[in-house]
C-alpha positions as CSV (number, residue, x, y, z in Angstrom):
1,M,-7.6,-23.6,4.7
2,R,-4.0,-23.8,6.3
3,I,-2.3,-20.7,4.8
4,L,1.4,-19.9,5.3
5,W,1.5,-16.2,4.9
6,T,4.9,-14.2,4.9
7,L,5.4,-10.3,5.5
8,P,8.2,-8.3,5.4
9,Y,7.2,-5.8,8.4
10,L,4.3,-6.3,11.4
11,P,1.0,-5.2,10.1
12,W,0.2,-3.6,13.5
13,P,0.0,-0.8,13.8
14,T,-1.6,0.1,10.8
15,T,0.5,3.2,9.9
16,S,0.3,2.9,5.9
17,G,-1.7,1.6,3.2
18,S,-0.1,-1.9,2.7
19,K,-0.2,-2.6,6.9
20,T,-3.7,-2.0,6.7
21,R,-4.5,-3.9,3.8
22,Q,-2.7,-6.8,5.4
23,Y,-4.3,-6.4,8.8
24,H,-7.8,-6.6,7.5
25,L,-7.3,-9.3,5.0
26,L,-6.0,-11.3,8.0
27,R,-8.9,-10.3,9.7
28,Q,-11.4,-11.3,7.4
29,L,-10.2,-14.8,6.6
30,A,-9.3,-15.5,10.2
31,E,-13.2,-14.6,10.8
32,R,-14.2,-17.3,7.9
33,G,-12.2,-20.0,9.5
34,H,-8.9,-20.1,8.0
35,R,-6.1,-21.2,10.1
36,I,-3.2,-18.9,9.6
37,T,0.5,-19.0,10.2
38,L,2.0,-15.5,9.9
39,L,5.8,-15.5,9.2
40,V,7.3,-11.9,9.6
41,Q,10.7,-10.3,9.2
42,S,10.4,-7.0,11.1
43,K,12.8,-4.0,11.3
44,V,10.9,-3.4,14.9
45,P,10.4,-5.8,17.7
46,L,7.2,-7.3,18.2
47,G,5.4,-5.2,21.0
48,D,2.3,-5.9,23.4
49,A,0.1,-4.1,21.3
50,A,1.2,-5.8,18.0
51,R,0.8,-9.1,19.4
52,A,-2.6,-8.4,21.2
53,A,-3.9,-7.1,17.8
54,L,-2.3,-10.0,15.7
55,E,-2.6,-13.2,17.8
56,P,-6.4,-13.6,18.1
57,L,-6.4,-13.9,14.4
58,L,-3.7,-16.4,13.9
59,E,-2.9,-20.1,14.7
60,R,0.8,-19.0,15.0
61,L,2.7,-15.8,14.5
62,I,6.4,-15.9,13.8
63,V,8.6,-12.7,13.6
64,L,12.2,-12.8,13.2
65,P,14.4,-9.5,13.3
66,R,15.4,-7.9,10.1
67,R,19.0,-6.5,10.3
68,P,19.4,-2.6,10.4
69,L,19.0,-0.5,7.1
70,H,22.3,0.6,7.6
71,S,24.0,-2.7,8.2
72,P,27.5,-3.2,6.6
73,L,26.1,-6.2,4.7
74,N,23.5,-4.0,2.7
75,L,26.4,-1.5,1.7
76,L,28.6,-4.5,0.9
77,A,26.1,-6.5,-1.3
78,S,25.0,-3.8,-3.5
79,P,27.9,-3.5,-5.9
80,I,28.4,-7.3,-5.8
81,I,24.8,-8.6,-5.7
82,D,22.5,-8.5,-9.1
83,Y,19.7,-7.4,-6.4
84,P,17.8,-3.8,-6.0
85,M,18.8,-2.5,-2.8
86,R,15.1,-3.2,-1.3
87,A,15.7,-7.3,-2.4
88,I,18.9,-7.0,-0.5
89,I,17.5,-5.1,2.7
90,H,14.8,-7.7,3.2
91,G,16.8,-10.6,1.5
92,L,20.1,-12.3,2.5
93,A,18.6,-13.6,5.5
94,P,19.7,-17.1,6.7
95,C,17.5,-17.5,9.7
96,L,14.2,-16.4,7.7
97,R,15.2,-19.1,5.0
98,H,15.4,-21.7,7.4
99,Q,12.4,-21.0,9.4
100,F,10.9,-20.8,5.8
101,E,12.2,-24.3,4.7
102,Q,11.2,-25.8,8.4
103,L,7.9,-24.5,7.7
104,L,7.7,-26.0,4.2
105,D,7.7,-29.4,6.0
106,E,4.3,-29.2,7.1
107,P,1.1,-29.5,4.8
108,W,-0.4,-26.2,3.7
109,D,-3.4,-25.5,1.5
110,V,-2.0,-22.0,0.5
111,I,1.4,-20.3,0.4
112,Q,0.9,-16.7,0.2
113,I,4.1,-14.2,-0.4
114,E,3.6,-10.6,0.0
115,H,5.8,-8.1,-2.0
116,S,8.6,-8.9,-4.8
117,Y,11.2,-7.5,-2.9
118,S,10.8,-9.7,0.3
119,F,11.1,-13.0,-2.3
120,Q,14.9,-13.8,-2.2
121,P,15.0,-16.0,1.2
122,F,12.1,-18.1,-0.1
123,E,12.9,-18.4,-3.6
124,K,15.3,-21.6,-3.8
125,A,13.0,-23.6,-1.2
126,L,10.1,-23.0,-3.5
127,Q,12.0,-23.7,-6.5
128,A,13.5,-27.0,-5.3
129,R,9.8,-28.2,-3.7
130,G,8.0,-27.0,-6.6
131,L,5.0,-26.2,-4.4
132,P,2.0,-24.1,-6.0
133,Y,2.0,-20.5,-4.2
134,M,0.9,-16.9,-5.0
135,L,2.8,-13.5,-4.6
136,S,0.8,-10.1,-4.1
137,E,2.4,-7.2,-5.6
138,H,1.2,-3.9,-3.8
139,T,2.5,-1.7,-6.4
140,I,5.4,-1.8,-9.5
141,E,8.3,-1.1,-7.2
142,S,10.3,0.1,-10.4
143,V,8.2,2.6,-11.3
144,M,7.6,3.9,-8.0
145,G,11.3,4.6,-7.7
146,A,10.6,7.6,-9.7
147,A,8.7,9.4,-7.1
148,C,11.8,10.1,-5.1
149,Q,14.3,11.1,-8.1
150,D,13.7,14.8,-7.9
151,R,13.8,14.7,-4.3
152,L,17.5,13.4,-4.5
153,P,20.8,15.0,-4.6
154,L,21.9,15.5,-8.1
155,W,25.2,12.7,-7.2
156,L,22.4,10.1,-6.1
157,R,20.3,10.5,-9.0
158,P,22.2,7.9,-11.5
159,L,22.4,5.7,-8.6
160,N,18.5,5.6,-8.0
161,A,18.0,5.2,-12.0
162,F,20.4,2.1,-11.9
163,D,18.4,0.8,-9.0
164,R,15.5,1.0,-10.6
165,W,16.9,-0.8,-13.8
166,R,17.9,-3.5,-11.4
167,Y,14.3,-3.9,-9.9
168,R,13.1,-4.1,-13.8
169,R,15.3,-7.0,-13.9
170,W,14.2,-8.4,-10.5
171,E,10.4,-8.1,-11.2
172,Q,10.9,-10.2,-14.3
173,R,12.8,-12.8,-12.7
174,V,10.2,-13.0,-9.6
175,L,7.0,-12.4,-11.1
176,R,7.1,-14.7,-13.7
177,Q,7.4,-17.9,-10.9
178,P,4.5,-18.0,-8.7
179,N,1.4,-19.8,-9.9
180,E,-0.7,-17.2,-9.1
181,V,-0.2,-13.2,-9.0
182,V,-2.1,-10.7,-7.5
183,A,-2.2,-7.1,-7.9
184,V,-4.3,-4.3,-6.2
185,S,-5.7,-2.5,-9.0
186,A,-6.7,-3.7,-12.8
187,H,-4.1,-1.2,-13.8
188,D,-1.5,-2.3,-11.9
189,A,-2.5,-5.9,-13.2
190,E,-1.9,-5.2,-16.5
191,L,1.3,-3.6,-16.0
192,I,2.3,-6.7,-13.9
193,G,0.7,-9.0,-16.5
194,Q,3.0,-7.4,-19.2
195,I,5.9,-8.3,-17.1
196,S,5.1,-11.9,-16.1
197,G,3.6,-12.8,-19.5
198,R,-0.1,-14.3,-18.0
199,P,-3.0,-13.2,-16.3
200,V,-2.9,-11.1,-13.2
201,N,-5.7,-11.4,-10.4
202,V,-7.0,-8.4,-8.7
203,V,-7.7,-8.1,-5.0
204,V,-8.6,-4.9,-4.3
205,N,-7.9,-2.5,-1.6
206,G,-10.7,-1.9,0.9
207,V,-12.1,0.0,3.8
208,D,-14.0,-0.9,7.1
209,C,-17.3,0.6,5.9
210,D,-19.0,-0.2,9.2
211,Y,-16.4,1.4,11.2
212,Y,-16.8,5.0,9.4
213,Q,-20.5,4.7,8.5
214,D,-21.4,7.0,11.6
215,V,-19.1,9.8,10.6
216,R,-20.7,13.0,9.5
217,P,-18.1,15.7,8.4
218,A,-18.3,19.2,9.2
219,L,-19.2,20.8,5.9
220,H,-18.9,24.1,7.3
221,S,-15.7,23.9,9.0
222,Q,-13.4,25.4,6.3
223,R,-10.9,22.4,7.0
224,L,-9.4,20.4,4.5
225,L,-7.8,17.2,5.9
226,F,-4.7,15.3,4.2
227,V,-3.7,11.6,5.6
228,G,-0.5,9.7,4.6
229,N,2.5,8.0,5.7
230,F,5.5,10.2,5.1
231,E,8.2,7.3,4.7
232,Y,7.0,7.6,1.3
233,G,8.0,10.2,-1.2
234,A,5.1,10.5,-2.9
235,N,3.2,12.0,0.4
236,L,6.0,14.0,1.2
237,E,6.1,15.6,-2.6
238,A,2.1,16.2,-2.2
239,I,2.2,18.0,0.9
240,E,5.3,20.0,-0.5
241,W,3.4,21.0,-3.4
242,A,0.2,21.8,-1.7
243,L,1.7,24.3,0.8
244,E,4.0,25.9,-2.0
245,E,1.7,26.6,-4.9
246,I,-2.0,25.5,-4.0
247,L,-3.0,26.5,-0.6
248,P,-1.6,29.9,-1.4
249,Q,-3.9,30.3,-4.3
250,V,-6.5,29.1,-2.0
251,W,-5.9,31.7,0.6
252,M,-6.0,34.7,-1.7
253,S,-9.6,33.9,-2.2
254,N,-10.4,32.8,1.5
255,P,-8.1,33.0,3.7
256,A,-10.1,31.1,6.6
257,V,-9.4,27.8,5.1
258,R,-7.1,25.4,6.9
259,L,-5.1,22.2,6.3
260,A,-4.7,19.3,9.0
261,I,-1.8,16.9,8.0
262,A,-2.1,13.7,9.5
263,G,0.1,10.6,9.4
264,H,3.1,8.5,10.5
265,A,6.6,10.0,10.0
266,L,5.7,13.5,9.9
267,P,8.7,15.5,9.2
268,S,9.2,17.7,12.2
269,S,11.2,20.4,10.1
270,W,7.7,21.2,8.5
271,K,6.8,23.1,11.4
272,L,9.5,25.4,10.9
273,H,9.4,26.0,7.5
274,W,5.7,26.3,7.0
275,N,4.8,28.3,10.3
276,D,1.4,29.3,9.6
277,P,-1.4,28.9,12.1
278,R,-3.8,27.6,9.5
279,I,-1.8,24.4,9.1
280,E,-2.6,21.8,11.8
281,W,0.2,19.2,12.3
282,I,-1.6,16.4,13.6
283,G,0.8,13.3,13.1
284,Y,-0.2,9.4,13.3
285,R,-3.5,8.9,14.8
286,P,-4.6,5.2,15.2
287,D,-8.5,6.3,14.6
288,L,-9.3,9.0,12.4
289,R,-12.9,9.3,12.7
290,E,-12.7,12.4,15.0
291,L,-10.5,14.1,12.5
292,Q,-13.0,13.3,9.8
293,R,-16.1,14.8,11.8
294,R,-14.1,17.9,12.4
295,S,-13.1,18.3,8.6
296,A,-15.1,19.5,5.4
297,L,-13.0,18.1,2.7
298,F,-10.3,15.3,2.2
299,F,-7.7,17.0,0.1
300,A,-4.9,14.3,-1.5
301,P,-3.0,16.6,-4.5
302,L,-0.9,13.2,-5.2
303,R,1.6,13.6,-8.2
304,Y,2.9,9.8,-7.7
305,A,1.3,6.9,-7.0
306,G,0.6,3.2,-7.7
307,G,-2.0,0.6,-6.6
308,S,-5.4,2.0,-4.9
309,K,-5.4,4.6,-2.1
310,V,-6.7,3.1,1.4
311,K,-6.3,6.7,2.3
312,I,-8.8,7.9,-0.4
313,L,-11.3,5.0,0.3
314,E,-11.2,6.0,4.2
315,A,-12.5,9.3,3.3
316,M,-14.9,8.2,1.1
317,A,-16.5,5.7,3.7
318,A,-16.6,8.6,6.1
319,G,-18.4,10.6,3.8
320,L,-16.2,13.2,3.0
321,P,-16.1,15.0,-0.3
322,V,-12.8,14.2,-1.8
323,I,-10.4,16.6,-4.0
324,T,-7.6,14.7,-5.5
325,T,-5.6,14.3,-8.9
326,S,-5.7,11.5,-11.5
327,K,-2.9,9.7,-9.5
328,G,-5.0,10.1,-6.2
329,V,-7.7,7.9,-7.5
330,S,-5.8,5.3,-10.0
331,G,-7.0,2.1,-9.5
332,L,-10.0,3.2,-8.5
333,A,-13.4,2.9,-10.9
334,V,-14.8,6.5,-10.0
335,N,-15.7,9.1,-12.0
336,N,-14.6,12.8,-11.9
337,G,-17.6,15.1,-11.0
338,E,-19.5,12.1,-9.7
339,H,-17.3,10.4,-7.1
340,Y,-14.9,12.9,-6.4
341,L,-13.6,16.3,-8.1
342,G,-10.2,16.3,-9.5
343,S,-7.5,17.8,-11.7
344,D,-3.9,17.6,-12.1
345,E,-3.1,21.5,-12.3
346,G,-2.6,23.3,-9.0
347,G,-4.4,26.2,-10.1
348,Q,-7.5,24.4,-11.0
349,L,-7.5,22.3,-7.7
350,A,-7.3,25.5,-5.7
351,L,-10.2,26.9,-7.6
352,Q,-12.2,23.5,-6.9
353,I,-11.4,23.9,-3.3
354,N,-12.9,27.4,-3.0
355,Q,-15.8,26.4,-5.2
356,L,-16.7,23.3,-3.4
357,L,-16.5,24.6,0.5
358,N,-19.1,27.1,-0.5
359,Q,-21.5,24.6,-1.9
360,P,-22.6,22.3,1.1
361,W,-25.2,20.7,-0.8
362,R,-22.5,19.7,-3.7
363,M,-20.3,18.5,-0.7
364,C,-23.2,16.2,0.6
365,Q,-23.9,14.8,-2.8
366,L,-20.2,14.2,-3.4
367,G,-19.9,12.5,0.0
368,E,-22.5,10.4,-0.3
369,S,-21.8,9.1,-3.7
370,G,-18.1,8.3,-2.6
371,R,-19.7,6.4,0.6
372,Q,-21.9,4.1,-1.9
373,F,-19.0,3.5,-4.0
374,A,-16.6,2.6,-1.0
375,R,-19.3,0.1,0.4
376,Q,-20.0,-1.4,-2.9
377,R,-17.0,-1.9,-4.3
378,H,-14.3,-1.7,-1.8
379,D,-15.4,-3.2,1.5
380,W,-12.9,-5.5,3.0
381,S,-15.2,-8.6,2.7
382,V,-15.1,-7.8,-0.9
383,A,-11.6,-8.1,-1.1
384,A,-11.4,-11.1,1.1
385,Q,-13.8,-12.8,-1.2
386,Q,-11.5,-12.3,-4.3
387,L,-8.4,-13.5,-2.3
388,E,-10.3,-16.5,-1.2
389,N,-11.0,-17.5,-5.0
390,V,-7.5,-17.0,-5.5
391,H,-6.8,-19.8,-2.8
392,M,-9.3,-21.9,-4.2
393,R,-7.5,-21.8,-7.6
394,L,-4.0,-22.4,-6.1
395,T,-5.3,-25.5,-4.1
396,Q,-6.5,-26.9,-7.8
397,Q,-3.0,-26.7,-9.2
398,A,-0.8,-29.6,-8.9
399,P,2.8,-29.5,-7.8
400,A,4.8,-27.3,-10.0
401,S,7.5,-28.8,-12.4
402,S,10.6,-26.4,-12.7
403,T,11.3,-25.2,-15.8
404,A,14.3,-22.9,-17.0
405,V,12.9,-19.5,-18.6
406,G,15.6,-17.0,-19.6
407,G,18.1,-18.6,-17.0
408,V,15.5,-18.7,-14.3
409,L,13.8,-21.5,-12.7
410,V,10.0,-20.9,-13.1
411,G,7.9,-22.9,-11.2
412,R,4.8,-24.1,-13.7
413,S,1.5,-25.8,-12.4
414,A,0.5,-29.1,-14.4
415,K,-2.7,-28.4,-16.3
C-alpha cells in the first residue's frame, strides 16, 4: 500500500514511548512492503542520525520546521482562537498545510494522522477532499493535563483547567471526523469511543522482544531501575514520590538498595536536591540492555498515566520483574501477582520491594511470566498486524461525504 503518514515530531531518536511506537510501526510496515511517505513537523532539525535511521524505511521523508514554543503567534493566538494550547503550538502552520494539500493530489491507499493535537493543519483539506483517513490517539490529552496540575503555581492552575476544558471540546470536534480511530489500549478505546460515538480500533503499544531476549537481570544486585521521558509530568511526579516517600521506607529496612534513573531530559537540579550515592543519575541511553543486565527489578511508581507503557513492556521483555502501580500497567491485560507486583500505596510498594529482593526464585518467576506476556501480546509484529487490519478496512471505504454534526463537518464513509 501507498501510505501518507503524518507526525508532529521526528520518531528518532526514540526518547519517548510515542517515538518508539512510531519508529517500530514504520519499521514493521516497511518490512512488509508498504511504501510510506512520512510528513513530519519537527521542533528540531533533521540530523544525520535521524536521516540514517528513517530514510531506509521510507519512500519519502519530508521534514518541515515547527515554529518555536515561545513564538509570539502562540501567545497571541491562545486568547483569540478557540483551540487548546497544544493544538495551537502544532497548528496554524501554512507551510505544513500547503505541503499536505499538494500530497493529497497523489493517489494514496491510506492517510494516517497521528495525535489529535496535530490535526488542525489537515482538517480543511480532508473535509474538502472527502478522502477516507484514520487518526491515532496515543492518550486522552484532556485527561493527561491533570498530571501536571499540582506541579503548577497556583496562579497557573485555573489556566491549565481552562485549557483542559478547551481540549475536551477539541477532542469532541476532531475524534468524530476520521473514518477510523485508533487507540493504544482497550481502556483508551472505550474512553475515545464515548467521545467519538463509534467503535474505536486498538493497535497496542509493543516491544522488540528479539532485541531483549538475551538479557538476564542481576537479581542479587539490589538495584532498582526506572526509565522515563522527563518532559512528561507523570514521570517527574513518579520520581519525586519515589525519592520523598517510598525509597526512605525501603532504606530503613535495606540501606543497600540503589535506584538507577534513566531517561531523556533528566532534571539537573535533582542531583543537588537528592545528594545520595545510592541514587544513580543515568540520563538518556539509546540501548537499555546493559542497564537492565545490572538491575534486579524495574520500579515504576506512576500515579498519572494513559495508554499502555512502552517502558514497562521493555522491562518485561528483558525478564526484569516489575513493581508498579495500577496506572503503571493501565492498558495492559496483566494480573497483579502473576505478571508484576503492584500497589497504589507508597508503604506497600516499599514493602514489596524489600520482600521481592529477598526472594530470587520469585523474581525469576515474575520475570519469566512478564517476558512471555510481552512476546505473546505485545511484540511489535502483533501491533503491526493490528494496524494493517485497520488499513485494510480503510481501503474498503468509499470517499466520504461531508455532513454537519454540531456545527462541525464530519466525514462519513459511504456504507
